VEXDREN-2710 file (C-alpha; in Angstrom, 1 decimal):
% VEXDREN-2710
k/r/px/py/pz
1/ALA/-0.1/-0.1/-0.2
2/GLU/1.0/3.6/-0.5
3/ILE/0.6/6.6/1.9
4/VAL/-0.8/10.1/0.7
5/VAL/-1.5/12.7/3.0
6/VAL/-2.9/15.8/1.5
7/GLU/-2.8/18.8/4.0
8/ASP/-6.0/21.0/3.0
9/ASP/-4.1/24.0/4.4
10/PRO/-0.4/25.3/4.8
11/ALA/2.4/22.9/4.9
12/ASP/2.9/21.4/8.7
13/ALA/6.4/20.4/9.0
14/ARG/5.7/17.8/11.8
15/THR/3.2/16.0/10.0
16/GLU/5.4/16.2/6.6
17/ARG/8.1/14.6/8.8
18/LEU/5.8/11.9/10.3
19/VAL/4.3/10.8/6.8
20/HIS/8.1/10.6/4.9
21/ALA/9.3/8.6/8.0
22/HIS/6.7/6.1/7.0
23/GLY/7.8/6.2/3.4
24/GLY/4.6/8.3/2.3
25/ARG/4.2/11.2/-0.2
26/TYR/2.8/14.7/1.8
27/LEU/1.0/16.9/-0.7
28/ALA/-0.2/20.7/0.9
29/HIS/-2.5/22.8/-0.8
30/GLY/-1.1/25.8/1.0
31/GLU/-4.6/27.0/2.2
32/PRO/-8.0/25.5/2.7
33/ARG/-9.5/24.4/-0.8
34/GLY/-12.3/21.8/0.5
35/ILE/-12.4/18.1/1.2
36/ASN/-13.4/17.2/-2.2
37/VAL/-10.4/19.1/-3.7
38/ALA/-8.4/17.2/-1.3
39/ARG/-9.5/13.9/-2.2
40/ASN/-8.9/14.8/-5.7
41/SER/-5.2/15.3/-5.0
42/ALA/-4.7/12.5/-3.8
43/VAL/-6.0/10.2/-6.3
44/ASP/-4.1/12.4/-9.1
45/ALA/-1.0/11.4/-6.8
46/ALA/-1.8/7.6/-5.7
47/SER/-1.1/5.3/-8.4
48/GLY/-3.2/2.4/-6.9
49/ALA/-6.6/0.6/-7.9
50/LEU/-7.8/0.8/-4.8
51/LEU/-8.1/4.0/-3.3
52/CYS/-8.8/4.2/0.6
53/PHE/-9.7/7.8/1.9
54/LEU/-9.6/8.2/5.6
55/ASP/-10.1/11.2/7.6
56/ASP/-7.5/12.6/9.7
57/ASP/-9.5/13.0/13.2
58/VAL/-10.4/8.8/12.8
59/GLU/-8.3/5.8/13.8
60/PRO/-8.2/2.8/11.9
61/TRP/-9.1/-0.2/13.9
62/PRO/-6.4/-3.0/13.7
63/GLY/-6.5/-5.0/10.6
64/TRP/-8.4/-1.5/8.5
65/LEU/-6.4/-2.4/5.6
66/GLU/-6.5/-5.9/5.4
67/ALA/-10.4/-6.0/5.4
68/MET/-10.9/-3.2/3.1
69/LEU/-8.1/-5.2/0.5
70/ARG/-10.2/-8.6/1.5
71/ALA/-13.7/-7.0/0.6
72/ALA/-12.2/-5.6/-2.9
73/ARG/-11.0/-8.5/-3.8
74/GLU/-13.8/-10.9/-2.6
75/HIS/-16.5/-8.4/-4.3
76/PRO/-15.3/-7.4/-7.8
77/GLY/-18.5/-6.3/-9.0
78/HIS/-18.5/-3.4/-5.8
79/GLU/-16.5/-0.2/-6.7
80/ALA/-16.8/1.7/-3.1
81/PHE/-16.4/0.5/-0.1
82/GLY/-16.9/1.6/3.5
83/GLY/-17.1/0.1/7.3
84/PRO/-18.3/1.0/10.7
85/ILE/-17.5/4.7/12.0
86/ARG/-17.8/4.6/15.7
87/PRO/-17.0/8.0/17.4
88/ARG/-15.1/8.3/20.8
89/LEU/-15.4/11.7/22.9
90/GLU/-12.5/12.3/25.2
91/GLY/-12.0/14.6/28.2
92/GLY/-13.7/18.0/28.9
93/ARG/-17.9/18.3/29.4
94/LEU/-19.9/18.1/26.3
95/HIS/-22.8/20.3/26.0
96/ALA/-25.5/20.2/23.7
97/CYS/-29.0/21.6/23.6
98/GLY/-31.4/18.6/22.8
99/ARG/-33.0/19.5/20.2
100/GLU/-30.3/18.6/17.8
101/PRO/-27.8/16.0/17.3
102/LEU/-24.2/16.2/18.0
103/PRO/-21.9/17.3/15.2
104/LEU/-20.6/13.4/14.9
105/THR/-19.9/11.4/11.9
106/SER/-21.0/7.7/12.7
107/LEU/-21.9/4.8/10.6
108/ASP/-22.9/1.2/11.8
109/LEU/-24.8/-1.2/9.5
110/GLY/-24.0/-4.3/12.0
111/PRO/-21.6/-7.0/12.4
112/GLU/-22.0/-8.4/9.0
113/ASP/-20.8/-7.2/5.7
114/ARG/-23.9/-6.3/3.3
115/ASP/-24.6/-4.1/0.3
116/ALA/-25.3/-0.5/1.6
117/GLU/-26.5/2.9/0.5
118/PHE/-23.6/5.1/1.5
119/ALA/-20.5/4.9/3.4
120/TRP/-19.4/8.1/4.5
121/GLY/-16.0/9.6/3.2
122/ALA/-14.2/9.2/6.5
123/ASN/-13.7/5.8/6.0
124/LEU/-14.2/5.2/2.1
125/ALA/-12.5/3.2/-0.3
126/VAL/-12.9/3.5/-4.0
127/ARG/-11.6/1.7/-7.1
128/ARG/-9.6/3.7/-9.4
129/SER/-11.9/2.7/-12.5
130/ALA/-15.1/3.9/-10.8
131/LEU/-13.6/7.3/-11.0
132/GLU/-12.6/7.0/-14.3
133/ARG/-16.2/5.6/-14.9
134/ILE/-18.0/8.4/-12.8
135/GLY/-16.0/11.2/-12.3
136/ARG/-14.2/12.5/-9.7
137/PHE/-15.5/14.3/-6.6
138/ASP/-17.2/17.2/-6.8
139/PRO/-15.0/20.2/-5.9
140/ALA/-17.8/22.6/-5.1
141/LEU/-19.1/20.0/-2.7
142/GLY/-18.0/20.3/1.1
143/GLY/-19.4/19.6/4.2
144/ALA/-21.8/17.3/5.4
145/GLY/-22.7/14.7/2.5
146/ASP/-19.6/16.2/0.1
147/GLU/-19.0/12.4/-0.7
148/GLU/-23.2/11.3/-1.2
149/ASP/-23.1/13.1/-4.4
150/TRP/-20.1/11.2/-6.2
151/GLN/-21.8/7.8/-4.7
152/ARG/-25.1/8.8/-5.6
153/ARG/-23.7/9.1/-9.3
154/LEU/-21.9/5.5/-8.7
155/ARG/-25.4/4.0/-8.2
156/ALA/-27.3/5.7/-10.6
157/ALA/-24.9/4.1/-13.2
158/GLY/-25.5/0.8/-11.7
159/GLY/-22.5/0.7/-9.1
160/ARG/-22.4/-0.9/-6.0
161/ILE/-21.4/-0.1/-2.6
162/ARG/-20.2/-2.7/0.0
163/TYR/-20.1/-2.1/4.1
164/VAL/-17.5/-3.7/5.3
165/ALA/-18.0/-4.8/9.3
166/ALA/-14.1/-5.3/9.9
167/ALA/-12.7/-2.1/8.5
168/GLY/-13.6/0.1/11.3
169/VAL/-12.8/3.2/12.8
END
């Protein structure tokens, strides 16, 4: 596997050193340009047939990459994959008004692999061939649902998405 880290902000020397220490490539946009621009930059920099995206605030479970690779091998008809996203709140006192849900991304479709309508971008893998067929992530979209547009286009073109229960973050 290759590692590509895209900093959607000015370069961060500490992050760059860490990425290089693990044999990865580090790209910095210099200023915020949006998560889908960052995803597209990673696609351009990577060479793999399967592109796995993780947000910078998640921690992959042990065996995450192996689970994604296994699912891609075992389900050649699927073009996107995602796994559980379980929030972990640490420290401090959390305050909420009670009228609205917490601003947290989560996904849990159960303990078994299955087809899914969506897989959230914090834990998403897509086949390069699907990006070539469907097009790239829309750079104009950001925030909640930024990856949904691409998955809607994928499904409209007959593509399939697979939930991978062991590939959690």
